[in-house]
C-alpha positions, 0 to 999 in steps of 0.5 A: 500499499506504501508504494501506491501512496507514494505513486499517488503523491508523486502523481499529484506533485508532478501534476501541480508542477506541470500545470504551473508550467502550463499556466506560465505558458498560457500567460506568455503564449496562446495555448488552449487550456481545454486541449492541454486539460483533455491530454493531461486527463487521458495520460493521468488516467492511463498512468493510474490504470497502468500502475494499478494493473501492475499492483494487481498482478505484482504478487500473482504467478508469472503467467497471470502477471504477464497477462495483466501487465502486458495485456493491459499495456496493449489495451490501454494503448488501443484505448488511448489511440482511439481517444486521440483519434476521435478527439482529433477527428471530431475537432473537439480541441485545438489539435496541435496543442492537444497533440504536443501536450499529449506527447509531452505528458505521456513521456513525463508520466511514463517515466514516473510509472516506470520508476514506481515499478522499480521502487515496488520491486526494490521494496519486495527485494528488501522485504525478502532480504530481511 
């Protein structure tokens, strides 16, 4: 449970920092905040879902873990791609702001997600040593 709490705290801190940067950018450049928000929301939900799937499959046998984690990656990717496609095709937001924000958020939050996986694995190794 501690690893999940740490992940959520890092997610919140990162989001506050990134939104500070977004609002600074919006005060200096013409940015569609709605497009940025939609991109951020998709990426945060994707990261949170990925980490929860990892937590679920973590102590399961190897076959279940692989199915949950890698199957989850594939399913999440398809859902995110479909959402991005629909949002762009329907012109729901300013496309360039949405795509640039989406790619930026995705790369940043992916790093946080991977670091959380590593921390969870490290916690398990430390517990096994003791």
